[in-house]
N, C-alpha and C positions, 0 to 999 in steps of 0.2 A: 504494498499500499503506499503511495507517495506521501512523502511527509508534506503537511501543509505549509507553505510560505509564511512567514512572519515578519516580512521586512517591507515597508513603504519607500519606494523610490521617488524622489521630489525633483522637480524641475519648477522654473519659476512660474510656470502657468498650468501646469498639469501634473496630477499625481498619478503614479502607477501603485494600484492597490491589489494586494493578492485577491483573486475574485470570491474566495469561499467567504470573505468578510462582508460581502456586501448581499444587500436584499434586491429582488428584483422589482422594478417600478412599473413595469410594464408586461403582459400577458405572455410576450413572446421572450422577454428577457432570460427567465428562471432555467431554462434549457442551454441557453447560450451560456450563462454565469456557470452553470455546473460543469461545463467543457472547457472553461476559460483558465488560464494560469493568472493572467492579471486583467485588470480594466483600468483604461486610462479615464481618469476622473478629472473633469474641469473645476480647478481650484475658486473661480469667481462664483460659481452658484451649485457645484457639487454633482452638474449633470454628467452622464455616461456618455462617453465620447466613443468608445471602442473597445472591444473585448479581443485580447490574444489567446487564439484557439491553436491546436496542434497543427492546423493546416494554412493557418496566416492569421491577419489581422482582419476583423468583421467591424464595419463601422455599426456603431449605434445611433448617430447622427446624420443628417443630411450633411452635404458640403463639409465632410470631415477635412478635407485636403487643405480648406481655408483656415482652418483652426490655429489661430496663434499658439506659438510654442509647441505644434505637433511635430516637426522636426526634433528639437530637442528631445522629448518623449521617446520617439523611436529611435534615436541614438543610444539613449540610456537603455533600451531594451536589447539592443545589438552589442552592447558593451557594458553590462551592469557592473557596479563596483564588488569586488571580492567580500564575500560575508564576513570576513576577520578584519578587512580594512577600517582604518579609522575614518570616518564619516566628515566631508567637508562641509563647507557651508555655500548657500546660493548665494548671488550676486544681488543687492537690495534693488528691486524690480519695481519699478511703476510708484514708488513712495512717493513723489511728489503729486501725482495725480489722485492717490488715496487722500493725503491730507487734504489736498484741494477739496475735494468732495465733502469735507468736513468743514471747511473754511479755516484750516490751519496751515500753518508756514513752518517748514521742518526746524529751521534754525533757530525760530522764536520759540517754539513749544520746546524743543531741547534744551535752551537756555531756562525757561520757566520751571521744567520740572526737574533737570538734572538727570534724566535717565538717559542710556545710552541706545544708540540704534542695534537692533538684534536681528541678525540675517536668520535665516531658516537653515535647518541642516538639510544635505543633500540625500539623507538616508536615515530613517526611523526604525525603531525595533518595537514589535507587540509587546507590550508589557501587561496583558492581561485585558480586563474590560472595566469600564468604569459603572458607576451605580446602575446608569441607565442602559447597560449592557452594550455600550457602544465601544469599539475597540480604542484602546489606550494607548496612544504613541508617545515614546519617549525616545532620546538618545540611547545607544546600545548600554552605555554603563551606568544612566540613570535609572533606565529600566531594569537591570540588575539589582542596583541599589535600593529602589522602590520594592521589588519583589522581595528582599531578604528583610526588609523593615516591615513590610506587610506582614511576612509569615512569622517574626520575631514577635511582633504585638500580638498576633493571633495565639501564640503559643502561651502568652500570659492573660489570654481572656478577653483581649482589646481588638476590637474590630475597627479597622480604617477604611473608609470607603474613599476610593478615587472620584472624583467630581470632573474634573477637566485636565487634561495633558497639555500636548501640542496642539497649537493653532496656527495656521496660516494667516500671512498678513491680508488675505482677502476675508478669511473668516472674522478676524478681527473687523474689519471694515463692516461686515455684515452684523456684527453685534451693535455696533454704534448706530446702524441704519434702523435695526428692527426698534431700538430703546427709542431713538428720535421719533420714530412713527407712531409711538405710544405716549408722545408728548413730551418726553424727558428733556431738559435743555443740555446743549453740549458740556456745560461747565460741571454739572451734576455726574453726566457720565464719566469724565475724566477724574474724577475724584475716585471711582472705583475700577474703571478699565483704562490702561495706558492706550494711546493712540496707536493706528497700525503702523508697525515698524518699530515700536519701542515696549512691545510686551515681553515680559520674560517667557512667557507661553510659546513665543515664538522659536525659543531655542530648543524646544525639546527635553530642558532640563528641570523644567517646572511644572507642578502640579498642584490642584486644589485638593485637599483633603476634608471629608466629612465623617460623620459619624451616623450609624443607624438611627432612624427615627427623628435626625434633626435636620433642619432645612440646610440647604447649600449655602454657602457663602455669605454666613450671618455671624455677627460679633458673637452670639451665643454658644458658637463653637468652643469658646475660651472656657466654657464650663463643665465639658465634658471628660468622661474618663481618657478618651481618645487624645484630646490636645495636652491633657497633664503627661501622659506617655510620651507625646512626641517631643514637650520641654525637657524631658529626661532622656531621652534615648536617641532623638533623630540626628544629632550632631555626630553620633557613632557611626551613623550610616552615611554620613555625608551632606546632609540635608539641613537648610537654615530657613528660618522665617524671614521673608524678605521686608514684609512691611509692617513693624512694629508700630505702637503709639508714637505720634511726634515724627515719624519718618520725613524725611526732606523734600519727598517726591511730591507732596501734595495729595498722596493716596490714602484714603481711610485705613483705618488699622485693620488688618487682615489676617487673622490668626489661622486661617484655614490655607494660607498660600506659601508654599514651601519651595525651594529650589535645590536641586543637586548642586553642591559645589565640589568640583573634581580637583584631586590634589594637585598643586601648581606644576609639577613636573610632567603632568598629564594633560594640562590644559592646553 
């Protein structure tokens, strides 16, 4: 039996997903996905573009040849990174365009918040599934650290829920667009979400953690046994809380947001 693929290959415009992790969205897709190794997925809206079958590439969208970034994705299929190689990062792509859509200017925003630009990884590893049964993607070493930490907490009777891991720049823009459509002001959103291109979630090293029965991304998480366990043990697995009270970035206190800090020699 073939071992399921557990790596996401990333390009600026298109992600190459292991097909077994995706759900069919149309009546004819289920049979195609069952035979596919990868699915090319548009980052801007999550649309399925093409399936990689044993006999070749099967388009799932009309005018596939005109899709931005298709050549980069096909090149990656022809020459994928080695499984043991250290994943590099992608060039910062369409940053000004995304910020313009929000009425932000990169330099001014960076000066105001003090956050660095965060490129996306070229390769991510499956780190299990989050609370909502969505695939949890992290950089490979962060995924291993999260798995060890999750199991160590479970052995002590503490359940850690993953809420959210890697997010692309496009996904982050979508968060802003959805919140603004609900009537939230940009200034309010920026207290909770960094602008596209500046979120630690882009790195593949950060994840939001919750506890069963607790609402996600709420300050009340600090009252849970899960948070108390993280305060005592997370550093031993390489994780640190990014946004304590009074942080200099203008972001609210986030006891749920933790980032893997790899040793300096490996960074």
